[in-house]
Each structure stands twice: as structure tokens, then as C-alpha cells.
C-alpha positions in Angstrom: 103.3 111.4 111.1 99.1 110.4 110.9 99.3 110.3 107.3 102.8 108.4 107.5 101.0 105.9 109.2 98.2 105.5 107.3 100.6 105.1 104.2 102.5 102.1 105.4 100.4 100.8 106.5 99.1 100.6 102.9 101.6 99.6 101.4 102.1 96.7 104.1 98.8 95.5 103.2 99.5 95.3 99.2 103.1 94.8 98.7 103.0 90.9 97.7 102.4 90.1 94.1 104.2 87.4 92.4 105.0 88.0 89.0 107.8 86.4 87.0 111.1 87.9 87.1 114.3 88.5 85.5 116.3 86.2 87.6 118.3 82.8 85.4 115.5 80.4 83.3 115.4 77.7 85.8 114.4 80.5 88.4 112.2 82.0 86.4 110.7 78.7 86.0 109.9 78.4 89.3 108.0 81.6 89.9 106.0 81.0 87.1 105.3 77.6 88.9 104.6 79.3 92.0 102.9 81.8 90.3 100.4 79.0 89.2 99.8 77.3 92.5 99.1 80.4 93.9 96.3 81.3 91.8 94.8 78.3 91.8 94.6 77.3 95.8 91.0 77.8 97.3 92.0 79.3 100.9 95.1 80.5 102.6 95.7 82.2 105.9 98.7 85.3 105.6 100.4 86.1 108.8 102.8 89.3 108.7 105.1 91.2 110.8 107.5 94.3 110.3 109.4 96.8 112.1 111.2 100.4 110.7 113.1 102.7 112.6 114.4 105.8 110.6 115.5 109.6 110.9 112.6 111.9 110.0 112.6 115.4 111.1 115.7 114.9 113.1 113.5 112.5 115.3 113.9 109.2 115.8 110.8 107.2 113.9 109.9 103.7 115.3 106.8 101.2 113.8 105.9 98.1 115.0 103.2 95.8 112.7 101.4 92.6 113.0 98.8 91.4 110.9 96.9 89.0 109.1 95.1 88.3 106.0 92.5 85.0 105.1 91.3 84.6 101.7 88.4 81.7 101.3 87.1 81.2 97.8 84.7 78.2 98.5 82.1 76.6 96.2 79.0 77.5 95.2 80.9 81.0 94.8 81.4 81.9 98.4 83.8 84.0 98.7 85.2 85.8 101.8 88.3 88.1 102.4 89.4 89.2 105.7 92.8 91.8 106.8 93.3 93.0 110.1 96.2 95.1 110.6 97.7 96.7 114.4 100.6 98.6 114.6 102.4 101.6 117.0 104.3 104.4 116.0 106.1 106.4 117.8 108.2 109.5 117.2 111.2 110.5 120.1 113.5 113.1 121.0 116.8 111.0 120.8 118.6 114.2 122.9 116.0 114.3 125.5 115.3 110.5 125.5 111.3 111.4 125.4 108.6 110.1 123.3 107.0 113.2 121.4 104.2 111.3 119.7 102.8 107.2 119.9 99.8 106.7 117.3 98.5 103.2 117.7 95.6 102.2 114.7 93.8 99.0 114.2 92.6 98.3 110.7 90.2 95.4 109.5 88.7 95.7 105.7 86.8 92.4 104.8 84.4 90.9 102.5 82.0 88.9 103.6 78.2 87.5 102.4 78.7 90.0 99.8 79.1 92.9 101.7 82.4 95.2 102.7 83.6 96.1 106.2 85.7 99.1 107.3 86.9 99.2 111.2 89.8 101.7 111.4 90.9 102.4 114.9 93.4 105.5 115.6 93.9 108.0 118.7 90.6 109.4 119.7 89.0 107.8 115.9 87.2 105.0 115.4 84.8 104.1 112.3 82.7 101.1 111.1 81.0 101.3 108.1 80.2 98.9 105.9 78.4 98.5 102.2 76.3 96.3 99.9 78.8 94.8 96.9 79.4 92.5 95.2 82.3 89.7 94.8 83.6 90.6 91.8 83.5 94.4 92.3 85.1 93.6 95.7 88.0 91.6 93.7 88.2 94.5 91.2 88.4 97.4 93.8 91.7 94.8 95.5 93.6 94.4 91.6 93.6 98.2 91.3 95.0 98.9 94.9 97.3 96.1 94.4 98.5 97.2 91.1 99.1 100.8 92.6 101.7 99.9 95.2 103.0 96.4 93.2 106.4 94.8 94.3 108.4 94.4 91.6 110.3 91.1 91.4 112.1 91.5 87.9 113.8 94.5 88.5 117.4 93.1 90.1 120.9 92.6 88.8 121.0 89.3 91.8 118.8 86.2 92.1 119.7 82.4 92.8 117.2 79.9 93.7 118.2 77.0 95.9 116.3 73.3 96.1 116.6 72.7 100.0 116.5 68.7 100.3 113.1 68.6 101.8 112.3 69.7 97.7 111.3 73.1 99.2 112.5 76.3 97.5 114.5 79.6 97.8 114.7 82.0 96.3 116.6 85.2 97.1 117.2 88.8 94.8 119.3 91.9 95.3 120.7 95.0 93.5 117.4 96.5 92.9 117.5 99.6 90.3 117.4 102.5 91.9 114.4 103.5 89.9 112.5 100.0 91.6 113.9 101.3 95.2 112.1 104.4 94.4 109.1 103.5 93.0 109.1 101.3 96.5 109.8 103.9 98.9 107.7 106.8 97.2 104.8 104.1 97.9 105.1 105.2 101.4 104.9 108.7 100.8 108.6 110.6 100.0 109.6 112.0 103.3 109.8 108.6 104.9 113.4 107.6 104.5 115.5 110.6 104.9 118.6 108.2 104.5 119.6 106.9 100.9 118.6 103.1 100.3 121.0 101.5 98.5 119.4 97.7 97.9 116.6 95.8 99.2 116.7 92.0 99.9 114.1 89.5 99.4 113.6 86.1 100.2 110.6 83.6 98.9 110.4 80.6 100.5 108.1 77.9 98.5 107.0 74.0 99.8 107.3 71.5 98.1 104.4 71.6 95.8 105.1 75.8 95.0 102.8 77.2 98.0 104.6 80.5 99.3 105.9 79.4 102.3 107.1 83.3 103.5 108.5 86.3 101.6 111.0 88.8 103.5 111.8 92.2 102.1 114.6 94.1 104.1 116.0 97.5 103.1 120.2 98.1 102.9 121.1 101.6 103.7 124.0 103.1 102.2 125.2 104.5 105.8 126.5 101.1 106.6 126.8 102.7 110.8 123.2 103.8 110.9 120.6 102.5 112.7 117.5 102.6 110.6 115.8 99.8 109.2 113.3 97.8 107.8 111.6 94.4 107.5 109.0 92.8 106.6 107.7 89.0 106.2 104.5 87.6 105.6 104.4 84.3 106.6 101.4 81.5 104.3 99.2 79.1 106.0 96.4 76.8 106.4 96.1 76.1 102.4 92.3 74.6 101.6 91.6 74.8 105.1 91.9 78.5 106.5 89.3 79.4 108.8 86.9 82.8 108.6 86.7 85.4 111.1 82.9 86.6 111.7 82.7 87.7 115.2 83.4 90.9 114.6 81.8 91.4 111.0 77.9 92.0 112.5 76.0 94.2 110.4 74.5 95.4 113.9 77.8 97.0 114.6 78.5 98.7 111.3 77.1 102.0 110.0 75.5 101.3 106.6 76.4 103.6 103.4 76.7 104.1 100.0 80.1 102.0 98.7 83.0 101.9 101.2 85.3 101.7 98.0 84.8 105.6 97.9 87.2 105.8 101.1 90.5 105.2 99.5 89.0 106.1 95.9 88.2 109.7 97.2 92.0 109.6 98.4 93.5 108.6 95.3 91.4 110.4 93.1 92.7 113.6 95.1 96.1 112.0 94.8 96.0 112.3 90.9 95.3 116.1 91.2 98.2 116.6 92.8 100.4 114.7 90.4 98.8 116.0 87.3 101.6 118.0 85.0 99.4 120.0 84.1 96.5 120.9 86.6 94.5 124.5 87.4 91.6 125.1 90.2 89.8 128.1 91.7 89.1 127.8 95.4 86.7 130.1 97.4 87.0 130.0 100.8 84.6 131.8 103.5 85.4 132.2 107.2 82.4 133.7 109.5 83.0 134.0 113.0 79.7 135.6 115.2 79.6 135.8 119.5 76.8 136.3 121.2 78.5 138.9 124.0 79.5 141.2 123.0 77.2 140.4 119.4 79.7 140.2 116.7 80.2 138.7 113.5 83.4 138.8 111.4 83.6 137.4 107.4 86.8 136.8 105.7 86.7 135.7 102.0 89.4 134.2 100.0 89.8 133.0 96.4 92.7 131.7 94.6 93.1 130.7 91.3 96.1 128.3 90.8 97.6 126.7 87.8 100.2 124.4 88.4 101.7 121.1 87.5 105.2 120.8 85.5 107.5 122.5 83.2 110.2 121.1 81.4 110.2 118.3 83.8 110.2 120.8 86.7 107.5 121.4 89.4 105.7 125.1 89.0 102.9 126.9 90.3 101.2 130.5 89.6 98.9 131.6 91.9 96.2 135.0 92.2 94.9 135.6 95.7 92.7 138.0 97.1 91.9 138.5 100.7 89.2 140.9 101.2 90.4 143.5 99.6 94.0 142.5 99.1 95.7 140.7 96.0 98.6 138.7 96.0 100.2 137.4 93.1 102.2 134.1 94.0 104.5 131.7 91.9 107.5 129.1 92.2 109.8 127.7 89.5 113.4 127.2 90.4 113.5 126.7 93.9 112.3 130.0 94.4 108.7 131.8 95.9 108.5 134.7 94.4 105.2 137.0 96.3 103.8 140.2 94.5 101.5 142.2 96.7 100.8 145.6 96.7 103.3 146.3 94.3 106.1 145.1 96.8 107.3 141.7 95.8 109.7 139.7 98.1 111.1 136.4 96.6 112.6 133.2 99.2 113.9 129.8 98.8 111.4 127.0 98.6 112.3 123.4 98.4 109.5 121.7 95.8 108.7 119.4 98.1 107.5 122.2 99.9 106.1 123.6 96.9 104.0 120.7 96.6 102.8 121.0 100.1 101.4 124.6 99.4 99.7 123.3 96.9 98.4 119.8 97.8 96.8 121.7 100.7 94.7 124.1 98.5 93.8 121.1 96.8 92.8 119.5 99.9 91.5 122.6 101.7 88.7 120.2 102.9 91.3 118.3 104.5 89.7 114.6 103.4 90.6 111.7 105.6 89.0 108.7 105.2 89.6 107.8 108.7 87.3 110.9 109.7 84.3 109.8 107.2 81.2 108.8 109.5 78.6 108.3 106.4 78.4 108.2 102.7 75.9 108.9 100.2 75.0 109.2 96.7 73.6 112.5 94.9 72.1 113.2 91.8 74.8 114.0 88.8 77.7 111.9 90.2 77.9 113.7 93.7 78.7 111.6 97.1 78.1 113.3 100.3 81.1 112.3 103.3 80.1 113.4 106.4 82.6 114.1 109.4 82.2 113.5 112.5 85.1 114.6 113.6 86.9 117.1 110.8 91.0 118.0 111.4 91.2 120.0 114.4 93.6 122.7 112.5 89.8 123.7 110.2 88.8 124.9 113.7 90.8 124.8 117.0 92.9 127.4 115.8 90.2 130.5 116.3 89.1 128.9 118.8 92.2 128.8 120.6 92.8 132.5 120.2 89.5 133.3 122.1 90.3 130.7 125.0 87.2 129.4 124.3 86.5 125.2 124.1 84.7 123.5 121.5 81.2 122.1 122.3 80.5 120.9 119.0 81.4 120.2 115.5 80.4 118.8 112.5 82.1 118.6 108.8 80.2 118.0 105.5 82.4 116.9 102.2 80.9 116.8 98.9 83.2 115.5 95.9 82.0 115.9 92.7 83.3 112.9 90.2 83.2 112.9 86.1 85.1 110.1 83.9 86.8 108.3 87.0 87.9 112.0 88.1 87.2 115.0 90.7 85.6 117.9 89.0 84.3 119.8 92.4 85.1 119.8 96.0 83.0 121.7 98.5 83.4 121.0 102.3 81.2 123.0 105.4 82.5 123.4 108.2 80.4 124.3 111.6 81.4 124.4 115.2 80.1 125.9 118.6 81.3 126.8 121.7 81.1 129.2 124.4 82.7 131.7 127.1 82.3 133.5 129.4 83.8 136.2 128.0 82.5 135.9 124.7 79.3 133.9 125.4 78.2 131.2 122.4 80.8 131.0 120.4 80.0 129.9 116.7 82.6 129.7 113.3 81.6 128.5 109.6 84.6 127.5 107.4 83.0 126.8 103.7 85.7 126.0 100.5 84.9 125.5 97.1 87.5 124.2 94.8 87.0 123.6 91.0 89.0 121.8 88.8 90.1 122.0 85.2 91.2 119.7 82.7 
């Protein structure tokens, strides 16, 4: 659910892109004038509201967001950008009328005085980082993010425009292709909408001078009686007179890191690995558990050699795993997973989604999440050292829970090696310590090394 929340925020931040559409000629001309005008404005503010209600895994998921974006491209090269997004997502058991989980989050991404700022708050996680950056580097970063999930006005069959009595403009779009709808949904993550979406309705309101007044997006579900909904509206104002927010951008309150852009760049490169059509990697994992009373040490090792991707347009994987003295052959194709161990073979049903989740879990064995990063250092040979002050609990908590031991101290370091914009190696070291009246001092170390081949 937390991953879903982050994906939704990311999409909302970068959805709106004013590009020419496939409407009748005069409507196309209106949109071109909007494009041209928006490119020329020196500053503006936009305010966003979004609501989501849908079924997921048999539960009702509700989300409510508000956001603000301020852009100022002033004189003498002065450039300022400020985005803040706050929201709440709830997962409810409808039969019992109980809330299963509530996630609250706050995110700030900003550029001010040649520095990029990142603030993130989610449950018990808190992150405040900044790094020096030029205006051109920051703008290139934004363009890269925007280009990933740009909303395509053009892929529709119904479009119209109206010139209103006050000389403002209203443009409407609907009848979107399945491809356009699927691309929009994929930006969220495939797991969000279990119901089929029939269409999207988009309304653009422009002022008489062709500056945008607001943009509204609404999803239309195939089931007319559904209670699911998704609406988003972004309202624009303060053209030429936007006021910067600076009280939340005090460098004394932020940790200086090598490059804030790496927070999303690493996540993007991991996603690129997951989507390869011809990928392979070797993963080595070592777990070491020690107790002081009695004095005891247990070490487990595992090596996985994996190929994955697509054959004839369908997802597949082949994995050879060796755990201590046991060897496994695990493969997937055409909805079936086959496991062979000690000469015994078993075949079970597995969906493509489940198959991808299995391989993606191995690719990101380190469980990298941008919000958990507390420091970034650039090392030699294209390697970045990432420190995580609060690692994912799934990496260590099951071990301590099985011993009835609380965790007193935990840390993680992830080294990411990048060549030609691709990850070639992810190396993670996690250490956790605790104390138990039955086992004394308990220490746990988990190391993983995943090397990728292209």
C-alpha cells in the first residue's frame, strides 16, 4: 500500500503536459496558443486536489490529496520551483467496517538558490535532504520525470471547444483508446485499479489570454453502478506574480548529500531492470545470526542465477538456486511455475503478475526505497553509497520476532554501481542488534550482492 501511495503522488505531480491534440483544426489551434502562452509565462501557481476510491485485494481503498506547485523564472537567471503534496490513503474492510491501514504523507520537492531540496514524511519515516545543483540540471531532471508519464490529449476520438462569452475557452476530450488509458493506469502501478476503465474525460479551461485556468481529469468505469472513482483537478493562478515559499527551505534543517536526483534515478533504473526483455543476474545472499547466551552462530548462504524477460511476447524466467547444500531449478512460462529439487518436480499455477513479483523481489533484494535514504555519497568507479537509517522491516524483523527479541539498533548501506546509465551491481549490507533475556545479545547481518548482465 505504501508503494501504491508513492506511485500515486508521483503521477499527480507530473501528469499535466500541454501538447497539441488530435481535435478539429480550430480546437488544435486553441491548444497551440495555450502551449505557446504557457511557455512564455514567467511565473505561476497551481493548486491540485485529487480523490481516489477503488477496490483492491477485496478491500476498499480511499485516497485524498492536495498539492501546490509554484514556478518562477525571474530576471537575471533567477529560477525557483516549489512543489508540496499532502494526502491520506486508507484501506478498509467493508464487511467489518474497519480501517485496516492509514498512510499519511507529505512531500516537498524544490529548487532555490542553486540547490535542490527533498522533504518526505510517511508514517514514522522522515527525510530532509538537499544537494547543490544548477538550474539547467534541475530543469533537465524535471523534463525527464515529466516525459515518463505525460498525459496524451491526442489519443481520443471525441474533442470539442467552446469560446465563452467572456472570451475564455473550454476544451473537452473523451473517447480515449485502450492503449492511452492503459498507459495512464500503468503510471500508477498495475495493481491499483482492479475494475476495467472505459474512458477518461478531460476538461481544459483557458483564460482569454490563453493561460490555463484549470484542468480536470475523470475516469469512467465500465461498471456503471460502481462506487469507484478517480478525479483530479489542477487550478492555475498568480500568473506573473507568484510568491516563493522559503521558510521550509533552510539548509540548516536539511542533510547535504551528493545528488538528490539519485533518489528517483535509482528507483527508475531498478524499474528498467524489471522491464528488460532479455535480462540476467547473479544474486548472492548471506545471513549470519549470533547470540551470546548461549554462544551460537548460524550462517546461511544462497546463490541465484537468473535469466528472465519475454519469449514470443510472453514473460518467462529460469532460476537456478543453491541454498547451503540444496539445489533448486525454478522456471516460469505460460502461467505455470515448475520447481525441481532433489529429482522431484512440482508444477503449480502462477500468474504473470506473480511471476514478475517473484523476480522483481530478487532484483531489489536490498529493498531500496527512496524515502528510506538518509545519505548519498559518490564513490569511485561510478558507485554511489546510499545509507538507510530505517531499513525495510521485512529484511530483519522476522528473525527477531522468531526469537521473541526486540530490535534496538539497525542500519543499512546500499552501494549502487552505474555504467552508461544502467545499474550493473547492487550490494547491500544490513546489521541489526537486540537483546533477549533468553538469548542475551543478538546480532543479525544480511548481505546481498546482485550483479546484472546486459
